TORVOLUM-593882 format. One record per residue (C-alpha): residue in one letter; x, y, z. Coordinates in Angstrom, 2 decimals. Layout:
N
+------+---------+---------+---------+
: type :      px :      py :      pz :
+------+---------+---------+---------+
:    a :       X :       Y :       Z :
...
+------+---------+---------+---------+
***
This chain:
111
+------+---------+---------+---------+
: type :      px :      py :      pz :
+------+---------+---------+---------+
:    m :  164.14 :   27.32 :   34.61 :
:    v :  160.99 :   28.00 :   36.58 :
:    k :  157.95 :   28.70 :   34.42 :
:    a :  156.38 :   31.92 :   35.69 :
:    t :  152.63 :   31.46 :   35.34 :
:    i :  149.81 :   32.87 :   37.42 :
:    e :  146.64 :   30.79 :   37.45 :
:    h :  143.44 :   31.20 :   39.40 :
:    d :  140.00 :   29.72 :   39.03 :
:    i :  136.67 :   30.61 :   40.54 :
:    w :  133.24 :   29.01 :   40.36 :
:    i :  130.39 :   31.43 :   39.77 :
:    a :  126.67 :   30.70 :   39.86 :
:    v :  125.86 :   31.85 :   36.33 :
:    p :  125.44 :   30.05 :   33.01 :
:    r :  128.56 :   29.89 :   30.85 :
:    e :  126.94 :   32.30 :   28.36 :
:    h :  126.85 :   35.02 :   31.03 :
:    a :  130.49 :   34.47 :   31.98 :
:    w :  131.48 :   34.54 :   28.29 :
:    r :  129.78 :   37.91 :   27.76 :
:    a :  131.46 :   39.29 :   30.90 :
:    i :  134.93 :   38.68 :   29.45 :
:    t :  134.26 :   39.40 :   25.75 :
:    e :  131.82 :   42.32 :   25.54 :
:    t :  132.98 :   45.89 :   26.09 :
:    a :  129.70 :   46.88 :   27.80 :
:    q :  130.10 :   44.02 :   30.29 :
:    l :  133.81 :   44.71 :   30.90 :
:    d :  132.90 :   48.28 :   31.84 :
:    k :  130.92 :   46.87 :   34.77 :
:    w :  133.81 :   45.01 :   36.43 :
:    w :  137.16 :   46.05 :   34.94 :
:    g :  136.99 :   49.58 :   36.28 :
:    a :  135.50 :   52.86 :   35.18 :
:    k :  133.51 :   53.07 :   31.95 :
:    g :  135.69 :   53.33 :   28.87 :
:    l :  138.82 :   51.69 :   30.30 :
:    v :  138.56 :   48.63 :   28.04 :
:    e :  137.39 :   48.39 :   24.44 :
:    i :  137.28 :   45.24 :   22.33 :
:    m :  137.49 :   46.36 :   18.71 :
:    a :  136.26 :   43.02 :   17.21 :
:    l :  135.87 :   39.56 :   18.68 :
:    q :  138.25 :   37.69 :   16.38 :
:    p :  141.89 :   36.61 :   16.33 :
:    g :  144.19 :   39.47 :   15.35 :
:    a :  141.79 :   42.15 :   16.61 :
:    t :  142.83 :   44.71 :   19.21 :
:    i :  141.71 :   45.22 :   22.80 :
:    k :  142.46 :   48.72 :   24.07 :
:    f :  143.18 :   49.03 :   27.80 :
:    a :  143.36 :   52.62 :   29.01 :
:    t :  146.00 :   53.49 :   31.62 :
:    t :  147.17 :   56.72 :   33.20 :
:    d :  150.23 :   56.68 :   30.93 :
:    g :  148.36 :   55.94 :   27.71 :
:    p :  146.61 :   52.95 :   26.18 :
:    i :  148.01 :   49.44 :   26.03 :
:    l :  146.90 :   47.51 :   22.95 :
:    a :  146.54 :   43.77 :   23.42 :
:    t :  145.97 :   41.38 :   20.51 :
:    i :  143.34 :   38.65 :   20.52 :
:    q :  144.93 :   35.26 :   19.86 :
:    r :  142.03 :   32.83 :   20.28 :
:    v :  138.25 :   33.02 :   20.38 :
:    d :  136.48 :   29.74 :   21.12 :
:    p :  132.97 :   30.90 :   22.06 :
:    l :  131.82 :   29.78 :   25.50 :
:    h :  135.10 :   27.91 :   26.07 :
:    a :  138.29 :   30.01 :   25.72 :
:    f :  139.39 :   33.61 :   25.15 :
:    v :  143.11 :   34.43 :   24.83 :
:    y :  144.97 :   37.66 :   24.19 :
:    s :  148.60 :   38.76 :   24.24 :
:    w :  150.13 :   41.91 :   25.66 :
:    p :  153.06 :   43.79 :   24.17 :
:    p :  156.10 :   44.61 :   26.33 :
:    h :  155.24 :   47.60 :   28.52 :
:    p :  157.07 :   49.23 :   31.45 :
:    r :  153.91 :   48.98 :   33.57 :
:    y :  154.06 :   45.18 :   33.23 :
:    f :  157.72 :   44.23 :   33.58 :
:    s :  158.56 :   45.18 :   29.95 :
:    v :  157.95 :   41.62 :   28.76 :
:    p :  155.21 :   40.29 :   26.49 :
:    f :  152.73 :   38.01 :   28.22 :
:    v :  149.48 :   36.18 :   27.55 :
:    t :  146.12 :   36.28 :   29.35 :
:    s :  143.74 :   33.38 :   28.88 :
:    y :  140.28 :   32.61 :   30.20 :
:    t :  138.84 :   29.10 :   30.11 :
:    l :  135.17 :   28.48 :   30.90 :
:    e :  133.76 :   25.14 :   32.01 :
:    e :  130.24 :   24.20 :   33.10 :
:    v :  130.43 :   22.76 :   36.61 :
:    d :  127.69 :   22.01 :   39.16 :
:    g :  125.07 :   24.27 :   37.58 :
:    g :  127.46 :   27.21 :   37.23 :
:    t :  130.70 :   28.12 :   35.50 :
:    r :  134.30 :   27.60 :   36.49 :
:    v :  136.35 :   30.48 :   35.12 :
:    t :  140.10 :   29.85 :   34.98 :
:    l :  142.35 :   32.87 :   34.43 :
:    c :  145.95 :   32.22 :   33.43 :
:    e :  148.70 :   34.79 :   32.82 :
:    s :  151.88 :   33.41 :   31.30 :
:    g :  155.04 :   34.53 :   29.57 :
:    f :  156.71 :   36.22 :   32.53 :
:    d :  159.62 :   33.78 :   32.32 :
:    a :  160.96 :   36.00 :   29.49 :
+------+---------+---------+---------+
***
């Protein structure tokens, strides 16, 4: 069976602390995810909810892992908008050449 995983990394010229805030703070997510109020992180801890607004109602993801400045992982419930399968989004941050390499991985599509 082929493992269906999407992975992409990008190097950005900011300290890892800035990249961490961009993916874990609601106020920062509002700046790049879309319009204000589309994403809300209820608490930054495993088991907490992230609310993603969509045109057909909110999707509630669950935080799985919080390793400050290193890794942030959350899981999505099955939803018709996203192939009706659960999947996982993970961000890994690594200091590289005076900036930060951000690796985004989406997995679980093989279900």
